[in-house]
PDBQT receptor file of N, H, CA, C and O in Angstrom, charges set to zero:
ATOM      1  N   MET A   1      -4.106   8.573   9.088  1.00  0.00    +0.000 N 
ATOM      2  CA  MET A   1      -2.761   7.891   8.386  1.00  0.00    +0.000 C 
ATOM      3  C   MET A   1      -1.856   9.093   8.842  1.00  0.00    +0.000 C 
ATOM      4  O   MET A   1      -1.949  10.297   8.602  1.00  0.00    +0.000 OA
ATOM      5  N   GLY A   2      -0.967   8.384   9.567  1.00  0.00    +0.000 N 
ATOM      6  H   GLY A   2      -0.892   7.406   9.762  1.00  0.00    +0.000 HD
ATOM      7  CA  GLY A   2       0.306   9.133  10.010  1.00  0.00    +0.000 C 
ATOM      8  C   GLY A   2       1.521   9.504   8.890  1.00  0.00    +0.000 C 
ATOM      9  O   GLY A   2       1.708   8.879   7.845  1.00  0.00    +0.000 OA
ATOM     10  N   CYS A   3       2.122  10.402   9.250  1.00  0.00    +0.000 N 
ATOM     11  H   CYS A   3       1.970  10.909  10.098  1.00  0.00    +0.000 HD
ATOM     12  CA  CYS A   3       3.382  10.791   8.302  1.00  0.00    +0.000 C 
ATOM     13  C   CYS A   3       3.879   9.679   7.900  1.00  0.00    +0.000 C 
ATOM     14  O   CYS A   3       3.882   9.442   6.692  1.00  0.00    +0.000 OA
ATOM     15  N   GLY A   4       4.442   8.698   8.876  1.00  0.00    +0.000 N 
ATOM     16  H   GLY A   4       4.440   8.890   9.857  1.00  0.00    +0.000 HD
ATOM     17  CA  GLY A   4       5.209   7.569   8.395  1.00  0.00    +0.000 C 
ATOM     18  C   GLY A   4       4.814   6.744   7.854  1.00  0.00    +0.000 C 
ATOM     19  O   GLY A   4       5.626   6.131   7.162  1.00  0.00    +0.000 OA
ATOM     20  N   ARG A   5       3.620   6.350   7.860  1.00  0.00    +0.000 N 
ATOM     21  H   ARG A   5       2.961   6.849   8.423  1.00  0.00    +0.000 HD
ATOM     22  CA  ARG A   5       2.771   5.453   7.058  1.00  0.00    +0.000 C 
ATOM     23  C   ARG A   5       2.731   6.060   5.474  1.00  0.00    +0.000 C 
ATOM     24  O   ARG A   5       2.935   5.400   4.455  1.00  0.00    +0.000 OA
ATOM     25  N   LEU A   6       2.452   7.317   5.547  1.00  0.00    +0.000 N 
ATOM     26  H   LEU A   6       2.286   7.853   6.375  1.00  0.00    +0.000 HD
ATOM     27  CA  LEU A   6       2.238   7.910   4.138  1.00  0.00    +0.000 C 
ATOM     28  C   LEU A   6       3.780   7.769   3.521  1.00  0.00    +0.000 C 
ATOM     29  O   LEU A   6       3.847   7.366   2.360  1.00  0.00    +0.000 OA
ATOM     30  N   ILE A   7       4.891   8.040   4.141  1.00  0.00    +0.000 N 
ATOM     31  H   ILE A   7       4.837   8.367   5.084  1.00  0.00    +0.000 HD
ATOM     32  CA  ILE A   7       6.176   7.812   3.552  1.00  0.00    +0.000 C 
ATOM     33  C   ILE A   7       6.432   6.330   3.096  1.00  0.00    +0.000 C 
ATOM     34  O   ILE A   7       6.927   6.013   2.014  1.00  0.00    +0.000 OA
ATOM     35  N   LEU A   8       5.950   5.328   4.248  1.00  0.00    +0.000 N 
ATOM     36  H   LEU A   8       5.548   5.585   5.127  1.00  0.00    +0.000 HD
ATOM     37  CA  LEU A   8       5.939   4.111   3.597  1.00  0.00    +0.000 C 
ATOM     38  C   LEU A   8       5.355   3.600   2.285  1.00  0.00    +0.000 C 
ATOM     39  O   LEU A   8       5.886   2.911   1.415  1.00  0.00    +0.000 OA
ATOM     40  N   CYS A   9       4.107   4.122   2.366  1.00  0.00    +0.000 N 
ATOM     41  H   CYS A   9       3.675   4.682   3.073  1.00  0.00    +0.000 HD
ATOM     42  CA  CYS A   9       3.077   3.921   1.123  1.00  0.00    +0.000 C 
ATOM     43  C   CYS A   9       3.817   4.300  -0.171  1.00  0.00    +0.000 C 
ATOM     44  O   CYS A   9       3.812   3.493  -1.100  1.00  0.00    +0.000 OA
ATOM     45  N   ILE A  10       4.473   5.518  -0.292  1.00  0.00    +0.000 N 
ATOM     46  H   ILE A  10       4.477   6.174   0.463  1.00  0.00    +0.000 HD
ATOM     47  CA  ILE A  10       5.121   5.709  -1.624  1.00  0.00    +0.000 C 
ATOM     48  C   ILE A  10       6.677   5.252  -1.486  1.00  0.00    +0.000 C 
ATOM     49  O   ILE A  10       7.422   5.525  -2.428  1.00  0.00    +0.000 OA
ATOM     50  N   ILE A  11       7.147   4.638  -0.469  1.00  0.00    +0.000 N 
ATOM     51  H   ILE A  11       6.542   4.416   0.296  1.00  0.00    +0.000 HD
ATOM     52  CA  ILE A  11       8.572   3.814  -0.937  1.00  0.00    +0.000 C 
ATOM     53  C   ILE A  11       8.282   2.297  -0.889  1.00  0.00    +0.000 C 
ATOM     54  O   ILE A  11       8.884   1.632  -1.732  1.00  0.00    +0.000 OA
ATOM     55  N   PHE A  12       7.535   1.700  -0.122  1.00  0.00    +0.000 N 
ATOM     56  H   PHE A  12       7.045   2.240   0.563  1.00  0.00    +0.000 HD
ATOM     57  CA  PHE A  12       7.209   0.174  -0.095  1.00  0.00    +0.000 C 
ATOM     58  C   PHE A  12       5.900  -0.123  -0.076  1.00  0.00    +0.000 C 
ATOM     59  O   PHE A  12       5.502  -0.794   0.877  1.00  0.00    +0.000 OA
ATOM     60  N   PRO A  13       5.055   0.250  -0.987  1.00  0.00    +0.000 N 
ATOM     61  CA  PRO A  13       3.629  -0.118  -0.724  1.00  0.00    +0.000 C 
ATOM     62  C   PRO A  13       3.061  -1.402   0.127  1.00  0.00    +0.000 C 
ATOM     63  O   PRO A  13       2.169  -1.336   0.973  1.00  0.00    +0.000 OA
ATOM     64  N   PRO A  14       3.683  -2.441  -0.229  1.00  0.00    +0.000 N 
ATOM     65  CA  PRO A  14       3.228  -3.755   0.274  1.00  0.00    +0.000 C 
ATOM     66  C   PRO A  14       3.579  -3.603   1.870  1.00  0.00    +0.000 C 
ATOM     67  O   PRO A  14       2.628  -3.876   2.602  1.00  0.00    +0.000 OA
ATOM     68  N   LEU A  15       4.503  -3.304   2.369  1.00  0.00    +0.000 N 
ATOM     69  H   LEU A  15       5.275  -3.082   1.775  1.00  0.00    +0.000 HD
ATOM     70  CA  LEU A  15       4.838  -3.337   3.596  1.00  0.00    +0.000 C 
ATOM     71  C   LEU A  15       3.895  -2.086   4.360  1.00  0.00    +0.000 C 
ATOM     72  O   LEU A  15       3.878  -2.094   5.591  1.00  0.00    +0.000 OA
ATOM     73  N   ALA A  16       3.261  -1.216   3.758  1.00  0.00    +0.000 N 
ATOM     74  H   ALA A  16       3.275  -1.210   2.758  1.00  0.00    +0.000 HD
ATOM     75  CA  ALA A  16       2.216  -0.222   4.339  1.00  0.00    +0.000 C 
ATOM     76  C   ALA A  16       1.065  -0.977   4.757  1.00  0.00    +0.000 C 
ATOM     77  O   ALA A  16       0.545  -0.733   5.846  1.00  0.00    +0.000 OA
ATOM     78  N   VAL A  17       0.577  -1.953   3.922  1.00  0.00    +0.000 N 
ATOM     79  H   VAL A  17       0.999  -2.151   3.038  1.00  0.00    +0.000 HD
ATOM     80  CA  VAL A  17      -0.574  -2.229   4.132  1.00  0.00    +0.000 C 
ATOM     81  C   VAL A  17      -0.557  -3.987   4.913  1.00  0.00    +0.000 C 
ATOM     82  O   VAL A  17      -1.359  -4.878   4.636  1.00  0.00    +0.000 OA
ATOM     83  N   LEU A  18       0.480  -4.073   5.812  1.00  0.00    +0.000 N 
ATOM     84  H   LEU A  18       1.132  -3.348   6.037  1.00  0.00    +0.000 HD
ATOM     85  CA  LEU A  18       0.591  -5.214   6.663  1.00  0.00    +0.000 C 
ATOM     86  C   LEU A  18      -0.495  -5.583   7.318  1.00  0.00    +0.000 C 
ATOM     87  O   LEU A  18      -1.000  -6.706   7.312  1.00  0.00    +0.000 OA
ATOM     88  N   ASP A  19      -0.948  -4.410   8.024  1.00  0.00    +0.000 N 
ATOM     89  H   ASP A  19      -0.538  -3.497   8.029  1.00  0.00    +0.000 HD
ATOM     90  CA  ASP A  19      -1.824  -5.053   9.000  1.00  0.00    +0.000 C 
ATOM     91  C   ASP A  19      -3.337  -4.920   8.651  1.00  0.00    +0.000 C 
ATOM     92  O   ASP A  19      -4.219  -4.909   9.509  1.00  0.00    +0.000 OA
ATOM     93  N   LYS A  20      -3.552  -4.821   7.315  1.00  0.00    +0.000 N 
ATOM     94  H   LYS A  20      -2.835  -4.830   6.618  1.00  0.00    +0.000 HD
ATOM     95  CA  LYS A  20      -4.810  -4.642   6.381  1.00  0.00    +0.000 C 
ATOM     96  C   LYS A  20      -5.183  -5.879   6.108  1.00  0.00    +0.000 C 
ATOM     97  O   LYS A  20      -6.383  -5.866   5.832  1.00  0.00    +0.000 OA
ATOM     98  N   GLY A  21      -4.722  -6.973   6.051  1.00  0.00    +0.000 N 
ATOM     99  H   GLY A  21      -3.748  -6.984   6.275  1.00  0.00    +0.000 HD
ATOM    100  CA  GLY A  21      -5.234  -8.328   5.619  1.00  0.00    +0.000 C 
ATOM    101  C   GLY A  21      -4.269  -8.890   4.530  1.00  0.00    +0.000 C 
ATOM    102  O   GLY A  21      -3.449  -8.185   3.943  1.00  0.00    +0.000 OA
ATOM    103  N   CYS A  22      -4.435 -10.185   4.321  1.00  0.00    +0.000 N 
ATOM    104  H   CYS A  22      -5.101 -10.758   4.798  1.00  0.00    +0.000 HD
ATOM    105  CA  CYS A  22      -3.581 -10.901   3.375  1.00  0.00    +0.000 C 
ATOM    106  C   CYS A  22      -4.088 -10.628   1.988  1.00  0.00    +0.000 C 
ATOM    107  O   CYS A  22      -3.313 -10.786   1.045  1.00  0.00    +0.000 OA
ATOM    108  N   GLY A  23      -5.405 -10.206   1.770  1.00  0.00    +0.000 N 
ATOM    109  H   GLY A  23      -6.034 -10.078   2.536  1.00  0.00    +0.000 HD
ATOM    110  CA  GLY A  23      -6.155  -9.815   0.560  1.00  0.00    +0.000 C 
ATOM    111  C   GLY A  23      -5.205  -8.574   0.215  1.00  0.00    +0.000 C 
ATOM    112  O   GLY A  23      -4.471  -8.480  -0.768  1.00  0.00    +0.000 OA
ATOM    113  N   SER A  24      -5.336  -7.884   0.977  1.00  0.00    +0.000 N 
ATOM    114  H   SER A  24      -5.933  -7.960   1.776  1.00  0.00    +0.000 HD
ATOM    115  CA  SER A  24      -4.895  -6.265   0.715  1.00  0.00    +0.000 C 
ATOM    116  C   SER A  24      -3.607  -6.365   0.177  1.00  0.00    +0.000 C 
ATOM    117  O   SER A  24      -3.310  -5.846  -0.899  1.00  0.00    +0.000 OA
ATOM    118  N   ILE A  25      -2.584  -7.202   1.081  1.00  0.00    +0.000 N 
ATOM    119  H   ILE A  25      -2.825  -7.624   1.955  1.00  0.00    +0.000 HD
ATOM    120  CA  ILE A  25      -1.228  -7.421   0.728  1.00  0.00    +0.000 C 
ATOM    121  C   ILE A  25      -0.979  -7.898  -0.863  1.00  0.00    +0.000 C 
ATOM    122  O   ILE A  25      -0.447  -7.326  -1.813  1.00  0.00    +0.000 OA
ATOM    123  N   LEU A  26      -1.517  -9.015  -0.733  1.00  0.00    +0.000 N 
ATOM    124  H   LEU A  26      -1.949  -9.480   0.040  1.00  0.00    +0.000 HD
ATOM    125  CA  LEU A  26      -1.468  -9.730  -2.079  1.00  0.00    +0.000 C 
ATOM    126  C   LEU A  26      -1.822  -8.711  -3.308  1.00  0.00    +0.000 C 
ATOM    127  O   LEU A  26      -1.158  -8.603  -4.338  1.00  0.00    +0.000 OA
ATOM    128  N   PHE A  27      -2.923  -8.039  -3.006  1.00  0.00    +0.000 N 
ATOM    129  H   PHE A  27      -3.462  -8.127  -2.168  1.00  0.00    +0.000 HD
ATOM    130  CA  PHE A  27      -3.426  -6.948  -4.126  1.00  0.00    +0.000 C 
ATOM    131  C   PHE A  27      -2.421  -5.983  -4.365  1.00  0.00    +0.000 C 
ATOM    132  O   PHE A  27      -2.035  -5.796  -5.519  1.00  0.00    +0.000 OA
ATOM    133  N   VAL A  28      -1.844  -5.205  -3.206  1.00  0.00    +0.000 N 
ATOM    134  H   VAL A  28      -2.158  -5.357  -2.268  1.00  0.00    +0.000 HD
ATOM    135  CA  VAL A  28      -0.877  -4.147  -3.626  1.00  0.00    +0.000 C 
ATOM    136  C   VAL A  28       0.355  -4.792  -3.940  1.00  0.00    +0.000 C 
ATOM    137  O   VAL A  28       0.964  -4.192  -4.826  1.00  0.00    +0.000 OA
ATOM    138  N   THR A  29       0.894  -5.754  -3.535  1.00  0.00    +0.000 N 
ATOM    139  H   THR A  29       0.399  -6.241  -2.815  1.00  0.00    +0.000 HD
ATOM    140  CA  THR A  29       1.859  -6.467  -4.088  1.00  0.00    +0.000 C 
ATOM    141  C   THR A  29       1.875  -6.730  -5.618  1.00  0.00    +0.000 C 
ATOM    142  O   THR A  29       2.839  -6.320  -6.265  1.00  0.00    +0.000 OA
ATOM    143  N   ILE A  30       0.867  -7.389  -6.231  1.00  0.00    +0.000 N 
ATOM    144  H   ILE A  30       0.084  -7.722  -5.705  1.00  0.00    +0.000 HD
ATOM    145  CA  ILE A  30       0.520  -7.656  -7.495  1.00  0.00    +0.000 C 
ATOM    146  C   ILE A  30       0.614  -6.170  -8.399  1.00  0.00    +0.000 C 
ATOM    147  O   ILE A  30       1.127  -6.234  -9.516  1.00  0.00    +0.000 OA
ATOM    148  N   LEU A  31       0.211  -5.108  -7.992  1.00  0.00    +0.000 N 
ATOM    149  H   LEU A  31      -0.206  -5.056  -7.085  1.00  0.00    +0.000 HD
ATOM    150  CA  LEU A  31      -0.025  -3.619  -8.414  1.00  0.00    +0.000 C 
ATOM    151  C   LEU A  31       1.405  -3.168  -8.361  1.00  0.00    +0.000 C 
ATOM    152  O   LEU A  31       1.889  -2.509  -9.281  1.00  0.00    +0.000 OA
ATOM    153  N   THR A  32       2.071  -3.507  -7.322  1.00  0.00    +0.000 N 
ATOM    154  H   THR A  32       1.678  -4.043  -6.575  1.00  0.00    +0.000 HD
ATOM    155  CA  THR A  32       3.687  -3.127  -7.236  1.00  0.00    +0.000 C 
ATOM    156  C   THR A  32       4.280  -3.464  -8.069  1.00  0.00    +0.000 C 
ATOM    157  O   THR A  32       5.128  -2.661  -8.458  1.00  0.00    +0.000 OA
ATOM    158  N   CYS A  33       4.180  -4.809  -8.800  1.00  0.00    +0.000 N 
ATOM    159  H   CYS A  33       3.492  -5.461  -8.483  1.00  0.00    +0.000 HD
ATOM    160  CA  CYS A  33       4.831  -5.572  -9.370  1.00  0.00    +0.000 C 
ATOM    161  C   CYS A  33       4.680  -5.077 -11.031  1.00  0.00    +0.000 C 
ATOM    162  O   CYS A  33       5.564  -4.850 -11.857  1.00  0.00    +0.000 OA
ATOM    163  N   ALA A  34       3.364  -5.020 -11.135  1.00  0.00    +0.000 N 
ATOM    164  H   ALA A  34       2.646  -5.205 -10.464  1.00  0.00    +0.000 HD
ATOM    165  CA  ALA A  34       3.065  -4.302 -12.331  1.00  0.00    +0.000 C 
ATOM    166  C   ALA A  34       3.434  -3.151 -12.848  1.00  0.00    +0.000 C 
ATOM    167  O   ALA A  34       3.463  -2.861 -14.044  1.00  0.00    +0.000 OA
ATOM    168  N   GLY A  35       3.835  -2.221 -11.570  1.00  0.00    +0.000 N 
ATOM    169  H   GLY A  35       3.811  -2.457 -10.598  1.00  0.00    +0.000 HD
ATOM    170  CA  GLY A  35       4.095  -0.912 -11.725  1.00  0.00    +0.000 C 
ATOM    171  C   GLY A  35       4.250  -0.066 -10.467  1.00  0.00    +0.000 C 
ATOM    172  O   GLY A  35       3.266   0.003  -9.731  1.00  0.00    +0.000 OA
ATOM    173  N   TRP A  36       5.131   0.453 -10.197  1.00  0.00    +0.000 N 
ATOM    174  H   TRP A  36       5.931   0.397 -10.795  1.00  0.00    +0.000 HD
ATOM    175  CA  TRP A  36       5.229   1.010  -8.763  1.00  0.00    +0.000 C 
ATOM    176  C   TRP A  36       4.062   2.310  -8.347  1.00  0.00    +0.000 C 
ATOM    177  O   TRP A  36       3.615   2.523  -7.220  1.00  0.00    +0.000 OA
ATOM    178  N   VAL A  37       3.774   2.995  -9.480  1.00  0.00    +0.000 N 
ATOM    179  H   VAL A  37       4.137   2.822 -10.396  1.00  0.00    +0.000 HD
ATOM    180  CA  VAL A  37       2.752   3.958  -9.256  1.00  0.00    +0.000 C 
ATOM    181  C   VAL A  37       1.198   3.759  -8.827  1.00  0.00    +0.000 C 
ATOM    182  O   VAL A  37       0.417   4.498  -8.226  1.00  0.00    +0.000 OA
ATOM    183  N   PRO A  38       1.055   2.308  -9.445  1.00  0.00    +0.000 N 
ATOM    184  CA  PRO A  38      -0.316   1.657  -9.170  1.00  0.00    +0.000 C 
ATOM    185  C   PRO A  38      -0.270   0.964  -7.815  1.00  0.00    +0.000 C 
ATOM    186  O   PRO A  38      -1.288   1.012  -7.126  1.00  0.00    +0.000 OA
ATOM    187  N   GLY A  39       0.683   0.397  -7.412  1.00  0.00    +0.000 N 
ATOM    188  H   GLY A  39       1.511   0.357  -7.972  1.00  0.00    +0.000 HD
ATOM    189  CA  GLY A  39       0.705   0.092  -6.292  1.00  0.00    +0.000 C 
ATOM    190  C   GLY A  39       0.936   1.005  -5.144  1.00  0.00    +0.000 C 
ATOM    191  O   GLY A  39       0.381   0.841  -4.057  1.00  0.00    +0.000 OA
ATOM    192  N   ALA A  40       1.742   1.942  -5.396  1.00  0.00    +0.000 N 
ATOM    193  H   ALA A  40       2.192   2.075  -6.279  1.00  0.00    +0.000 HD
ATOM    194  CA  ALA A  40       1.593   3.222  -4.146  1.00  0.00    +0.000 C 
ATOM    195  C   ALA A  40       0.201   3.777  -4.394  1.00  0.00    +0.000 C 
ATOM    196  O   ALA A  40      -0.266   4.121  -3.308  1.00  0.00    +0.000 OA
ATOM    197  N   ILE A  41      -0.613   3.991  -5.349  1.00  0.00    +0.000 N 
ATOM    198  H   ILE A  41      -0.234   3.711  -6.231  1.00  0.00    +0.000 HD
ATOM    199  CA  ILE A  41      -1.892   4.745  -5.095  1.00  0.00    +0.000 C 
ATOM    200  C   ILE A  41      -2.765   3.640  -4.477  1.00  0.00    +0.000 C 
ATOM    201  O   ILE A  41      -3.520   4.015  -3.580  1.00  0.00    +0.000 OA
ATOM    202  N   SER A  42      -2.784   2.310  -4.818  1.00  0.00    +0.000 N 
ATOM    203  H   SER A  42      -2.170   2.005  -5.547  1.00  0.00    +0.000 HD
ATOM    204  CA  SER A  42      -3.519   1.694  -4.129  1.00  0.00    +0.000 C 
ATOM    205  C   SER A  42      -3.361   1.341  -2.705  1.00  0.00    +0.000 C 
ATOM    206  O   SER A  42      -4.310   1.040  -1.981  1.00  0.00    +0.000 OA
ATOM    207  N   ALA A  43      -2.031   1.392  -2.300  1.00  0.00    +0.000 N 
ATOM    208  H   ALA A  43      -1.261   1.637  -2.888  1.00  0.00    +0.000 HD
ATOM    209  CA  ALA A  43      -1.600   1.353  -0.826  1.00  0.00    +0.000 C 
ATOM    210  C   ALA A  43      -2.183   2.774  -0.115  1.00  0.00    +0.000 C 
ATOM    211  O   ALA A  43      -2.628   2.675   1.028  1.00  0.00    +0.000 OA
ATOM    212  N   LEU A  44      -2.184   3.936  -0.699  1.00  0.00    +0.000 N 
ATOM    213  H   LEU A  44      -1.822   4.016  -1.628  1.00  0.00    +0.000 HD
ATOM    214  CA  LEU A  44      -2.627   5.228  -0.001  1.00  0.00    +0.000 C 
ATOM    215  C   LEU A  44      -4.015   5.002  -0.134  1.00  0.00    +0.000 C 
ATOM    216  O   LEU A  44      -4.570   5.241   0.939  1.00  0.00    +0.000 OA
ATOM    217  N   ILE A  45      -4.846   4.619  -1.063  1.00  0.00    +0.000 N 
ATOM    218  H   ILE A  45      -4.395   4.424  -1.934  1.00  0.00    +0.000 HD
ATOM    219  CA  ILE A  45      -6.254   4.168  -0.952  1.00  0.00    +0.000 C 
ATOM    220  C   ILE A  45      -6.535   3.417   0.182  1.00  0.00    +0.000 C 
ATOM    221  O   ILE A  45      -7.236   3.910   1.065  1.00  0.00    +0.000 OA
ATOM    222  N   ILE A  46      -6.093   2.309   0.280  1.00  0.00    +0.000 N 
ATOM    223  H   ILE A  46      -5.523   1.909  -0.438  1.00  0.00    +0.000 HD
ATOM    224  CA  ILE A  46      -6.530   1.319   1.525  1.00  0.00    +0.000 C 
ATOM    225  C   ILE A  46      -6.351   1.870   2.722  1.00  0.00    +0.000 C 
ATOM    226  O   ILE A  46      -7.236   1.802   3.576  1.00  0.00    +0.000 OA
ATOM    227  N   ASN A  47      -5.041   2.561   2.967  1.00  0.00    +0.000 N 
ATOM    228  H   ASN A  47      -4.322   2.616   2.274  1.00  0.00    +0.000 HD
ATOM    229  CA  ASN A  47      -4.608   3.372   4.281  1.00  0.00    +0.000 C 
ATOM    230  C   ASN A  47      -5.507   4.256   4.507  1.00  0.00    +0.000 C 
ATOM    231  O   ASN A  47      -5.875   4.415   5.671  1.00  0.00    +0.000 OA
ATOM    232  N   ASN A  48      -5.948   4.864   3.693  1.00  0.00    +0.000 N 
ATOM    233  H   ASN A  48      -5.649   4.734   2.748  1.00  0.00    +0.000 HD
ATOM    234  CA  ASN A  48      -7.058   6.001   4.060  1.00  0.00    +0.000 C 
ATOM    235  C   ASN A  48      -8.585   5.934   4.497  1.00  0.00    +0.000 C 
ATOM    236  O   ASN A  48      -9.270   6.743   5.122  1.00  0.00    +0.000 OA
ATOM    237  N   LYS A  49      -8.899   4.611   3.916  1.00  0.00    +0.000 N 
ATOM    238  H   LYS A  49      -8.343   3.954   3.408  1.00  0.00    +0.000 HD
ATOM    239  CA  LYS A  49     -10.221   3.919   4.609  1.00  0.00    +0.000 C 
ATOM    240  C   LYS A  49     -10.261   3.701   6.011  1.00  0.00    +0.000 C 
ATOM    241  O   LYS A  49      -9.281   3.300   6.638  1.00  0.00    +0.000 OA
ATOM    242  N   ASN A  50     -11.394   3.960   6.537  1.00  0.00    +0.000 N 
ATOM    243  H   ASN A  50     -12.191   4.285   6.028  1.00  0.00    +0.000 HD
ATOM    244  CA  ASN A  50     -11.354   3.758   8.079  1.00  0.00    +0.000 C 
ATOM    245  C   ASN A  50     -11.399   2.273   8.428  1.00  0.00    +0.000 C 
ATOM    246  O   ASN A  50     -11.376   1.914   9.605  1.00  0.00    +0.000 OA
TER     247      ASN A  50
């Protein structure tokens, strides 16, 4: 995960997981709507996986 992707995960989590698939985008969007911290953490976890 690059530095730009890390910053994107923190600032706008759903945009950071666009290339991971529809399920990931939906999951991160719902968590971001529930609260910014859970959305950012899930985006970081999804992007950190190989």
